[in-house]
N, CA, C and O of each residue as an XYZ file, in Angstrom:
756
protein
N     -13.628    -10.444      8.522
C     -13.242     -9.174      7.932
C     -12.262     -8.521      8.924
O     -12.564     -8.381     10.109
N     -11.077     -8.123      8.411
C     -10.101     -7.476      9.271
C     -10.379     -5.952      9.356
O     -11.244     -5.405      8.672
N      -9.595     -5.317     10.230
C      -9.767     -3.869     10.490
C      -9.666     -3.046      9.232
O     -10.458     -2.134      8.998
N      -8.656     -3.389      8.406
C      -8.417     -2.621      7.160
C      -9.625     -2.726      6.219
O     -10.029     -1.721      5.634
N     -10.202     -3.906      6.063
C     -11.368     -4.067      5.212
C     -12.565     -3.330      5.744
O     -13.347     -2.770      4.976
N     -12.722     -3.323      7.077
C     -13.829     -2.620      7.718
C     -13.769     -1.127      7.445
O     -14.783     -0.512      7.116
N     -12.587     -0.541      7.579
C     -12.426      0.898      7.366
C     -12.658      1.227      5.906
O     -13.295      2.240      5.614
N     -12.181      0.434      4.989
C     -12.438      0.637      3.554
C     -13.927      0.567      3.252
O     -14.448      1.382      2.490
N     -14.608     -0.395      3.840
C     -16.027     -0.555      3.636
C     -16.803      0.687      4.168
O     -17.716      1.178      3.504
N     -16.438      1.169      5.335
C     -17.115      2.355      5.901
C     -16.898      3.558      4.986
O     -17.833      4.308      4.704
N     -15.643      3.740      4.518
C     -15.374      4.881      3.653
C     -16.172      4.754      2.359
O     -16.726      5.741      1.876
N     -16.237      3.557      1.796
C     -16.953      3.370      0.553
C     -18.469      3.603      0.769
O     -19.135      4.169     -0.098
N     -18.994      3.179      1.892
C     -20.400      3.388      2.159
C     -20.759      4.857      2.250
O     -21.813      5.274      1.769
N     -19.898      5.634      2.859
C     -20.186      7.080      2.973
C     -20.096      7.735      1.618
O     -20.891      8.622      1.307
N     -19.148      7.318      0.804
C     -19.050      7.878     -0.569
C     -20.325      7.582     -1.361
O     -20.871      8.453     -2.038
N     -20.777      6.352     -1.259
C     -21.933      5.961     -2.036
C     -23.206      6.591     -1.553
O     -24.166      6.686     -2.318
N     -23.255      7.031     -0.299
C     -24.441      7.663      0.224
C     -24.486      9.137     -0.105
O     -25.463      9.813      0.218
N     -23.432      9.654     -0.751
C     -23.453     11.071     -1.125
C     -22.843     11.957     -0.091
O     -22.810     13.171     -0.290
N     -22.347     11.422      1.022
C     -21.709     12.222      2.047
C     -20.256     12.398      1.691
O     -19.535     11.410      1.554
N     -19.800     13.637      1.534
C     -18.419     13.827      1.216
C     -17.502     13.298      2.347
O     -17.768     13.493      3.534
N     -16.437     12.635      1.934
C     -15.513     12.080      2.906
C     -14.182     12.827      2.745
O     -13.618     12.885      1.652
N     -13.715     13.373      3.807
C     -12.384     13.954      3.829
C     -11.661     13.257      4.962
O     -11.834     13.572      6.140
N     -10.843     12.293      4.558
C     -10.203     11.488      5.611
C      -8.698     11.596      5.527
O      -8.096     11.667      4.456
N      -8.127     11.603      6.712
C      -6.683     11.591      6.810
C      -6.219     10.152      6.847
O      -7.008      9.254      7.141
N      -4.950      9.919      6.555
C      -4.454      8.571      6.603
C      -4.703      7.935      7.971
O      -4.433      8.540      9.008
N      -5.211      6.731      7.956
C      -5.417      5.938      9.199
C      -4.265      4.953      9.259
O      -3.748      4.507      8.235
N      -3.891      4.636     10.438
C      -2.753      3.732     10.620
C      -2.924      2.494      9.709
O      -3.929      1.787      9.787
N      -1.951      2.263      8.876
C      -1.984      1.097      8.014
C      -2.753      1.262      6.737
O      -2.762      0.352      5.909
N      -3.420      2.422      6.538
C      -4.174      2.649      5.329
C      -3.764      3.971      4.712
O      -3.901      5.029      5.327
N      -3.262      3.898      3.492
C      -2.881      5.135      2.760
C      -4.037      5.555      1.894
O      -4.743      4.712      1.340
N      -4.239      6.853      1.771
C      -5.257      7.360      0.823
C      -4.784      7.032     -0.582
O      -3.591      7.108     -0.877
N      -5.708      6.671     -1.436
C      -5.340      6.305     -2.797
C      -5.024      7.577     -3.610
O      -5.626      8.633     -3.416
N      -4.088      7.430     -4.492
C      -3.785      8.514     -5.436
C      -4.902      8.495     -6.506
O      -5.801      7.655     -6.465
N      -4.824      9.410     -7.431
C      -5.873      9.461     -8.469
C      -5.833      8.198     -9.350
O      -4.803      7.536     -9.473
N      -6.952      7.901     -9.937
C      -7.071      6.764    -10.798
C      -7.256      7.214    -12.237
O      -8.323      6.999    -12.813
N      -6.272      7.818    -12.815
C      -6.388      8.416    -14.131
C      -6.432      7.400    -15.263
O      -6.782      7.743    -16.393
N      -6.077      6.149    -14.969
C      -6.088      5.140    -16.011
C      -7.395      4.334    -16.100
O      -7.482      3.390    -16.886
N      -8.395      4.693    -15.312
C      -9.643      3.998    -15.326
C     -10.466      4.490    -16.521
O     -10.334      5.631    -16.966
N     -11.321      3.586    -17.028
C     -12.185      3.950    -18.138
C     -13.569      4.365    -17.596
O     -14.035      3.853    -16.579
N     -14.203      5.301    -18.303
C     -15.531      5.723    -17.895
C     -16.480      4.520    -17.987
O     -16.373      3.662    -18.863
N     -17.408      4.513    -17.033
C     -18.384      3.395    -17.067
C     -19.778      3.910    -17.389
O     -20.621      3.124    -17.821
N     -20.058      5.191    -17.198
C     -21.382      5.712    -17.423
C     -21.417      6.711    -18.571
O     -22.245      6.590    -19.474
N     -20.538      7.683    -18.543
C     -20.547      8.738    -19.567
C     -19.819      8.345    -20.836
O     -18.910      7.516    -20.799
N     -20.209      8.936    -21.967
C     -19.507      8.692    -23.210
C     -18.306      9.616    -23.295
O     -18.096     10.461    -22.425
N     -17.527      9.449    -24.342
C     -16.230     10.175    -24.467
C     -16.436     11.689    -24.490
O     -15.689     12.421    -23.842
N     -17.451     12.169    -25.236
C     -17.691     13.601    -25.249
C     -18.118     14.142    -23.908
O     -17.707     15.239    -23.528
N     -18.935     13.400    -23.177
C     -19.366     13.846    -21.870
C     -18.175     13.871    -20.910
O     -18.050     14.793    -20.105
N     -17.314     12.880    -20.991
C     -16.116     12.866    -20.132
C     -15.252     14.070    -20.405
O     -14.739     14.690    -19.473
N     -15.076     14.425    -21.711
C     -14.279     15.578    -22.066
C     -14.891     16.857    -21.476
O     -14.165     17.713    -20.972
N     -16.224     16.988    -21.537
C     -16.934     18.153    -20.998
C     -16.775     18.186    -19.487
O     -16.502     19.244    -18.919
N     -16.942     17.047    -18.827
C     -16.793     16.962    -17.369
C     -15.415     17.382    -16.960
O     -15.252     18.077    -15.958
N     -14.396     16.969    -17.725
C     -13.020     17.277    -17.404
C     -12.747     18.780    -17.476
O     -12.145     19.361    -16.573
N     -13.202     19.393    -18.570
C     -12.999     20.835    -18.768
C     -13.769     21.606    -17.711
O     -13.226     22.548    -17.134
N     -15.002     21.244    -17.439
C     -15.817     21.962    -16.510
C     -15.276     21.798    -15.082
O     -15.236     22.775    -14.334
N     -14.864     20.602    -14.692
C     -14.339     20.352    -13.361
C     -13.076     21.169    -13.117
O     -12.874     21.727    -12.038
N     -12.217     21.226    -14.162
C     -10.977     21.959    -14.032
C     -11.211     23.473    -14.032
O     -10.353     24.206    -13.541
N     -12.307     23.964    -14.548
C     -12.654     25.366    -14.409
C     -13.149     25.673    -12.992
O     -12.931     26.766    -12.471
N     -13.819     24.692    -12.379
C     -14.292     24.901    -11.002
C     -13.166     24.847    -10.031
O     -13.070     25.699     -9.148
N     -12.278     23.842    -10.168
C     -11.096     23.733     -9.299
C      -9.877     23.562    -10.213
O      -9.489     22.443    -10.550
N      -9.284     24.692    -10.605
C      -8.082     24.638    -11.444
C      -6.842     24.345    -10.589
O      -6.871     24.482     -9.366
N      -5.771     23.945    -11.247
C      -4.507     23.755    -10.539
C      -4.010     25.126    -10.045
O      -4.187     26.143    -10.714
N      -3.394     25.126     -8.878
C      -2.820     26.338     -8.360
C      -1.488     25.991     -7.666
O      -0.998     24.870     -7.802
N      -0.917     26.925     -6.942
C       0.360     26.673     -6.314
C       0.279     25.705     -5.141
O       1.321     25.263     -4.657
N      -0.930     25.354     -4.656
C      -1.070     24.378     -3.552
C      -1.386     22.984     -4.028
O      -0.996     22.013     -3.381
N      -2.080     22.855     -5.140
C      -2.468     21.502     -5.583
C      -2.754     21.464     -7.063
O      -2.739     22.493     -7.738
N      -3.011     20.287     -7.559
C      -3.374     20.127     -8.939
C      -4.829     20.418     -9.137
O      -5.525     20.824     -8.206
N      -5.299     20.210    -10.358
C      -6.675     20.473    -10.703
C      -7.617     19.381    -10.278
O      -7.179     18.340     -9.788
N      -8.914     19.596    -10.455
C      -9.902     18.608    -10.094
C      -9.683     17.319    -10.889
O      -9.781     16.237    -10.310
N      -9.401     17.389    -12.149
C      -9.226     16.168    -12.958
C      -7.982     15.414    -12.517
O      -7.959     14.184    -12.532
N      -6.925     16.164    -12.117
C      -5.731     15.527    -11.615
C      -5.965     14.795    -10.260
O      -5.232     13.869     -9.912
N      -6.961     15.217     -9.540
C      -7.303     14.598     -8.246
C      -8.216     13.387     -8.430
O      -8.523     12.702     -7.454
N      -8.651     13.108     -9.646
C      -9.506     11.980     -9.872
C     -10.995     12.297     -9.861
O     -11.816     11.381     -9.820
N     -11.355     13.561     -9.897
C     -12.765     13.977     -9.833
C     -13.567     13.470    -10.974
O     -14.736     13.139    -10.777
N     -13.026     13.383    -12.163
C     -13.815     12.877    -13.335
C     -14.242     11.475    -13.062
O     -15.409     11.148    -13.277
N     -13.365     10.625    -12.600
C     -13.666      9.226    -12.257
C     -14.708      9.157    -11.090
O     -15.615      8.325    -11.096
N     -14.535     10.052    -10.111
C     -15.458     10.146     -8.995
C     -16.896     10.420     -9.497
O     -17.854      9.756     -9.100
N     -16.999     11.433    -10.393
C     -18.309     11.798    -10.905
C     -18.884     10.666    -11.753
O     -20.064     10.338    -11.638
N     -18.042     10.066    -12.611
C     -18.512      8.970    -13.449
C     -19.059      7.854    -12.612
O     -20.146      7.340    -12.878
N     -18.313      7.472    -11.597
C     -18.766      6.383    -10.718
C     -20.063      6.734     -9.964
O     -21.018      5.957     -9.953
N     -20.074      7.926     -9.333
C     -21.253      8.258     -8.525
C     -22.498      8.482     -9.345
O     -23.580      8.044     -8.955
N     -22.368      9.159    -10.482
C     -23.537      9.395    -11.298
C     -24.030      8.042    -11.907
O     -25.233      7.792    -11.981
N     -23.101      7.207    -12.327
C     -23.475      5.904    -12.827
C     -24.137      5.024    -11.817
O     -24.943      4.158    -12.157
N     -23.792      5.249    -10.549
C     -24.298      4.387     -9.473
C     -25.597      4.949     -8.815
O     -26.295      4.213     -8.117
N     -25.913      6.225     -9.032
C     -27.072      6.808     -8.409
C     -28.062      7.257     -9.483
O     -27.851      8.260    -10.166
N     -29.123      6.508     -9.612
C     -30.158      6.813    -10.653
C     -30.663      8.232    -10.604
O     -30.943      8.816    -11.651
N     -30.789      8.815     -9.416
C     -31.377     10.157     -9.310
C     -30.424     11.234     -9.818
O     -30.854     12.371    -10.015
N     -29.155     10.923    -10.036
C     -28.214     11.907    -10.575
C     -28.079     11.783    -12.124
O     -27.637     12.721    -12.787
N     -28.446     10.675    -12.650
C     -28.163     10.399    -14.090
C     -28.816     11.392    -15.023
O     -28.129     11.974    -15.863
N     -30.093     11.607    -14.915
C     -30.786     12.533    -15.795
C     -30.379     13.971    -15.546
O     -30.113     14.701    -16.501
N     -30.321     14.405    -14.287
C     -29.924     15.804    -14.074
C     -28.502     16.115    -14.609
O     -28.293     17.168    -15.213
N     -27.541     15.219    -14.393
C     -26.200     15.520    -14.807
C     -26.037     15.359    -16.320
O     -25.508     16.255    -16.978
N     -26.472     14.259    -16.866
C     -26.396     14.053    -18.295
C     -27.217     15.103    -19.050
O     -26.777     15.606    -20.084
N     -28.373     15.426    -18.554
C     -29.213     16.457    -19.168
C     -28.551     17.829    -19.051
O     -28.625     18.636    -19.978
N     -27.917     18.090    -17.939
C     -27.193     19.351    -17.736
C     -26.020     19.505    -18.705
O     -25.771     20.588    -19.234
N     -25.313     18.410    -18.924
C     -24.194     18.445    -19.894
C     -24.744     18.751    -21.301
O     -24.129     19.494    -22.065
N     -25.916     18.165    -21.633
C     -26.524     18.452    -22.915
C     -27.015     19.908    -23.010
O     -26.894     20.551    -24.052
N     -27.563     20.404    -21.909
C     -28.018     21.784    -21.866
C     -26.804     22.701    -22.102
O     -26.875     23.648    -22.885
N     -25.727     22.413    -21.435
C     -24.503     23.238    -21.543
C     -24.018     23.271    -22.995
O     -23.681     24.345    -23.494
N     -23.973     22.139    -23.679
C     -23.605     22.112    -25.058
C     -24.565     22.896    -25.943
O     -24.144     23.671    -26.801
N     -25.873     22.682    -25.720
C     -26.867     23.338    -26.557
C     -26.757     24.870    -26.377
O     -26.803     25.617    -27.354
N     -26.614     25.321    -25.130
C     -26.539     26.740    -24.865
C     -25.265     27.341    -25.474
O     -25.289     28.445    -26.019
N     -24.162     26.605    -25.375
C     -22.918     27.079    -25.943
C     -23.001     27.142    -27.485
O     -22.510     28.089    -28.100
N     -23.628     26.121    -28.094
C     -23.807     26.157    -29.515
C     -24.611     27.383    -29.966
O     -24.277     28.062    -30.937
N     -25.691     27.628    -29.207
C     -26.573     28.755    -29.535
C     -25.790     30.099    -29.400
O     -25.965     30.996    -30.225
N     -24.954     30.226    -28.388
C     -24.244     31.501    -28.151
C     -22.960     31.614    -28.997
O     -22.614     32.695    -29.474
N     -22.263     30.478    -29.172
C     -20.942     30.575    -29.789
C     -20.718     29.615    -30.970
O     -19.629     29.583    -31.543
N     -21.700     28.869    -31.315
C     -21.590     27.994    -32.517
C     -20.765     26.731    -32.345
O     -20.352     26.123    -33.333
N     -20.520     26.328    -31.108
C     -19.702     25.151    -30.821
C     -20.085     24.526    -29.505
O     -20.570     25.234    -28.623
N     -19.893     23.249    -29.329
C     -20.175     22.653    -28.012
C     -19.167     23.210    -26.965
O     -18.132     23.771    -27.325
N     -19.486     23.045    -25.725
C     -18.679     23.622    -24.637
C     -17.191     23.296    -24.730
O     -16.359     24.188    -24.568
N     -16.842     22.037    -24.988
C     -15.407     21.702    -25.026
C     -14.683     22.327    -26.219
O     -13.456     22.419    -26.193
N     -15.371     22.746    -27.231
C     -14.738     23.354    -28.386
C     -14.714     24.893    -28.335
O     -14.072     25.541    -29.162
N     -15.416     25.457    -27.360
C     -15.446     26.914    -27.186
C     -14.100     27.335    -26.557
O     -13.428     26.527    -25.916
N     -13.720     28.615    -26.753
C     -12.488     29.057    -26.131
C     -12.769     29.393    -24.641
O     -13.917     29.473    -24.202
N     -11.697     29.577    -23.917
C     -11.788     29.770    -22.480
C     -12.705     30.950    -22.127
O     -13.522     30.852    -21.211
N     -12.569     32.020    -22.829
C     -13.393     33.226    -22.585
C     -14.855     32.947    -22.782
O     -15.673     33.404    -21.983
N     -15.225     32.206    -23.828
C     -16.607     31.827    -24.063
C     -17.161     30.928    -22.956
O     -18.291     31.101    -22.500
N     -16.325     29.951    -22.532
C     -16.752     29.066    -21.435
C     -16.989     29.835    -20.166
O     -17.974     29.602    -19.465
N     -16.082     30.763    -19.858
C     -16.203     31.554    -18.618
C     -17.448     32.429    -18.663
O     -18.131     32.612    -17.656
N     -17.733     32.969    -19.849
C     -18.940     33.779    -20.037
C     -20.205     32.986    -19.668
O     -21.088     33.500    -18.982
N     -20.278     31.741    -20.128
C     -21.420     30.918    -19.820
C     -21.466     30.592    -18.322
O     -22.531     30.688    -17.712
N     -20.356     30.214    -17.729
C     -20.394     29.911    -16.323
C     -20.731     31.137    -15.472
O     -21.388     31.001    -14.440
N     -20.300     32.311    -15.879
C     -20.624     33.527    -15.138
C     -22.141     33.754    -15.045
O     -22.624     34.291    -14.048
N     -22.872     33.357    -16.050
C     -24.326     33.599    -16.024
C     -25.117     32.476    -15.365
O     -26.312     32.641    -15.117
N     -24.490     31.347    -15.078
C     -25.233     30.276    -14.403
C     -24.660     29.941    -12.998
O     -25.283     29.176    -12.261
N     -23.539     30.474    -12.633
C     -22.901     30.154    -11.358
C     -23.502     30.900    -10.160
O     -23.306     30.492     -9.015
N     -24.209     31.956    -10.411
C     -24.778     32.789     -9.306
C     -26.285     32.744     -9.434
O     -26.868     33.530    -10.181
N     -26.935     31.816     -8.700
C     -28.399     31.687     -8.865
C     -29.227     32.959     -8.737
O     -30.194     33.162     -9.472
N     -28.832     33.818     -7.790
C     -29.606     35.022     -7.546
C     -29.519     36.057     -8.673
O     -30.346     36.960     -8.798
N     -28.464     35.877     -9.490
C     -28.240     36.829    -10.614
C     -28.748     36.270    -11.961
O     -28.881     37.013    -12.933
N     -29.025     34.975    -12.004
C     -29.306     34.349    -13.286
C     -30.731     34.665    -13.772
O     -31.668     34.797    -12.985
N     -30.845     34.777    -15.061
C     -32.128     35.014    -15.685
C     -33.009     33.760    -15.513
O     -32.498     32.640    -15.535
N     -34.316     33.944    -15.343
C     -35.215     32.765    -15.114
C     -35.117     31.710    -16.216
O     -35.255     30.515    -15.955
N     -34.877     32.161    -17.444
C     -34.812     31.162    -18.553
C     -33.570     30.324    -18.489
O     -33.441     29.381    -19.269
N     -32.637     30.620    -17.592
C     -31.421     29.811    -17.419
C     -31.508     28.900    -16.220
O     -30.489     28.369    -15.779
N     -32.709     28.700    -15.673
C     -32.846     27.913    -14.454
C     -32.365     26.489    -14.584
O     -31.845     25.924    -13.622
N     -32.526     25.892    -15.757
C     -32.015     24.499    -15.934
C     -30.492     24.482    -15.863
O     -29.919     23.567    -15.271
N     -29.837     25.453    -16.441
C     -28.380     25.544    -16.386
C     -27.899     25.810    -14.977
O     -26.891     25.251    -14.546
N     -28.623     26.670    -14.246
C     -28.254     27.033    -12.877
C     -28.353     25.770    -11.995
O     -27.440     25.467    -11.227
N     -29.455     25.056    -12.120
C     -29.672     23.844    -11.310
C     -28.570     22.826    -11.598
O     -28.013     22.238    -10.671
N     -28.255     22.618    -12.862
C     -27.216     21.686    -13.262
C     -25.864     22.109    -12.662
O     -25.172     21.308    -12.034
N     -25.513     23.363    -12.867
C     -24.187     23.837    -12.398
C     -24.032     23.726    -10.914
O     -22.968     23.329    -10.440
N     -25.062     24.065    -10.150
C     -25.009     23.945     -8.693
C     -24.762     22.488     -8.248
O     -23.933     22.224     -7.377
N     -25.494     21.565     -8.862
C     -25.316     20.138     -8.523
C     -23.933     19.666     -8.950
O     -23.264     18.952     -8.203
N     -23.493     20.062    -10.158
C     -22.205     19.603    -10.677
C     -21.069     20.160     -9.813
O     -20.109     19.451     -9.512
N     -21.182     21.415     -9.421
C     -20.171     22.058     -8.574
C     -20.046     21.302     -7.266
O     -18.936     21.104     -6.773
N     -21.171     20.874     -6.692
C     -21.154     20.073     -5.444
C     -20.455     18.750     -5.634
O     -19.701     18.313     -4.764
N     -20.699     18.092     -6.787
C     -20.001     16.827     -7.067
C     -18.499     17.028     -7.188
O     -17.713     16.224     -6.688
N     -18.103     18.120     -7.864
C     -16.678     18.402     -8.024
C     -16.034     18.637     -6.690
O     -14.977     18.075     -6.402
N     -16.634     19.439     -5.886
C     -16.100     19.763     -4.551
C     -16.002     18.499     -3.713
O     -14.986     18.253     -3.063
N     -17.065     17.695     -3.730
C     -17.047     16.451     -2.919
C     -15.933     15.513     -3.380
O     -15.227     14.914     -2.569
N     -15.792     15.398     -4.714
C     -14.762     14.520     -5.241
C     -13.358     15.063     -4.932
O     -12.471     14.296     -4.557
N     -13.159     16.338     -5.082
C     -11.823     16.935     -4.891
C     -11.411     16.808     -3.408
O     -10.339     16.291     -3.095
N     -12.277     17.287     -2.513
C     -11.849     17.340     -1.129
C     -11.996     16.051     -0.377
O     -11.735     16.010      0.825
N     -12.416     14.973     -1.057
C     -12.333     13.655     -0.447
C     -11.174     12.867     -1.054
O     -10.964     11.711     -0.687
N     -10.413     13.472     -1.981
C      -9.248     12.846     -2.547
C      -7.995     13.146     -1.713
O      -8.000     14.050     -0.877
N      -6.975     12.414     -1.938
C      -5.699     12.684     -1.212
C      -5.227     14.112     -1.502
O      -4.801     14.838     -0.604
N      -5.315     14.496     -2.786
C      -4.846     15.849     -3.178
C      -5.678     16.888     -2.465
O      -5.131     17.884     -1.992
N      -6.983     16.694     -2.370
C      -7.853     17.662     -1.703
C      -7.581     17.742     -0.206
O      -7.541     18.831      0.368
N      -7.398     16.601      0.412
C      -7.069     16.582      1.851
C      -5.744     17.293      2.082
O      -5.620     18.051      3.043
N      -4.777     17.074      1.247
C      -3.480     17.769      1.354
C      -3.682     19.290      1.135
O      -3.092     20.105      1.844
N      -4.522     19.656      0.148
C      -4.818     21.055     -0.112
C      -5.435     21.740      1.092
O      -5.134     22.897      1.385
N      -6.286     21.029      1.776
C      -6.898     21.601      3.004
C      -5.905     21.687      4.161
O      -6.159     22.333      5.178
N      -4.782     21.024      3.976
C      -3.716     20.942      5.028
C      -4.359     20.335      6.315
O      -4.081     20.770      7.433
N      -5.194     19.353      6.110
C      -5.864     18.642      7.186
C      -4.823     17.877      7.980
O      -4.066     17.072      7.437
N      -4.801     18.146      9.279
C      -3.794     17.501     10.105
C      -4.414     16.441     10.998
O      -3.711     15.879     11.838
N      -5.657     16.154     10.859
C      -6.293     15.126     11.660
C      -6.783     15.675     12.991
O      -6.913     16.884     13.183
N      -7.044     14.773     13.877
C      -7.592     15.110     15.185
C      -6.446     15.576     16.085
O      -5.869     14.779     16.824
N      -6.127     16.844     16.020
C      -5.052     17.428     16.794
C      -5.640     18.425     17.795
O      -6.487     19.257     17.470
N      -5.145     18.295     19.025
C      -5.610     19.207     20.088
C      -5.104     20.638     19.821
O      -3.921     20.834     19.545
N      -5.994     21.626     19.902
C      -5.609     23.016     19.774
C      -5.808     23.662     21.143
O      -6.914     23.668     21.682
N      -4.743     24.197     21.690
C      -4.783     24.745     23.025
C      -5.614     26.034     23.062
O      -6.341     26.271     24.026
N      -5.513     26.847     22.042
C      -6.256     28.081     21.999
C      -6.714     28.387     20.553
O      -5.897     28.409     19.632
N      -8.010     28.619     20.368
C      -8.528     28.955     19.056
C      -8.563     30.450     18.972
O      -9.238     31.121     19.754
N      -7.801     30.987     17.981
C      -7.737     32.418     17.806
C      -8.548     32.904     16.596
O      -8.477     34.073     16.217
N      -9.294     32.014     16.016
C     -10.112     32.387     14.875
C      -9.364     32.233     13.573
O      -8.218     31.786     13.527
N     -10.060     32.624     12.507
C      -9.505     32.527     11.177
C      -8.458     33.637     11.019
O      -8.701     34.781     11.404
N      -7.282     33.294     10.446
C      -6.219     34.270     10.269
C      -6.708     35.486      9.487
O      -7.475     35.323      8.539
N      -6.297     36.682      9.848
C      -6.722     37.921      9.180
C      -6.427     37.891      7.682
O      -7.233     38.366      6.882
N      -5.277     37.336      7.299
C      -4.879     37.274      5.900
C      -5.896     36.452      5.110
O      -6.235     36.810      3.982
N      -6.397     35.326      5.704
C      -7.373     34.488      5.025
C      -8.695     35.228      4.884
O      -9.321     35.191      3.825
N      -9.123     35.903      5.953
C     -10.391     36.643      5.919
C     -10.355     37.731      4.872
O     -11.358     37.976      4.201
N      -9.200     38.402      4.715
C      -9.081     39.457      3.728
C      -9.207     38.907      2.281
O      -9.630     39.620      1.371
N      -8.837     37.650      2.101
C      -8.855     37.079      0.772
C     -10.226     36.545      0.378
O     -10.428     36.190     -0.783
N     -11.164     36.480      1.303
C     -12.494     35.956      0.984
C     -13.338     36.983      0.224
O     -13.315     38.178      0.514
N     -14.068     36.482     -0.741
C     -14.973     37.364     -1.509
C     -16.349     37.102     -0.943
O     -16.816     35.963     -0.968
N     -17.008     38.123     -0.435
C     -18.338     37.948      0.106
C     -19.338     38.392     -0.971
O     -19.303     39.526     -1.448
N     -20.214     37.477     -1.330
C     -21.213     37.747     -2.380
C     -22.570     37.924     -1.710
O     -22.971     37.103     -0.885
N     -23.243     38.943     -2.048
C     -24.571     39.170     -1.474
C     -25.646     38.866     -2.477
O     -26.831     39.000     -2.172
């Protein structure tokens, strides 16, 4: 096994173990671009559509990078959930819960609801401390799903670029987080 294969194997092993990987290019190895032409292996077509919409609501495109789906997050989730038995029921069940709740509230599955209706649902399950007890299944699903989206996005080339990760660079003096960045943070209690 050569050096290149060893590094690929180590990166794959950490992905499969559930540890998010944010890696900068290593000499001789380029980060892969998104794999948008791959077919789903675990989820059905409707579930993939729901995952795509939901992932892009969590990490939408902005002026720094593309959306979660453009970074290959849908394929990341499909692969990881299909490969990890302990994720299959919670994620597939959560997608079903999301559709059932959306049908009850708006008469349509999540992907067919309008953006305002989707946001309304996410607003009531995205903040665990504010959610009603009867929404605990949706809250648990959304928290796990959001973690998968973040792991997939920030371990992609697009996500690493979005973080402006420069690798192992010596910093002569740490002056803390820039004031402009701190002012832009929303602190939730």
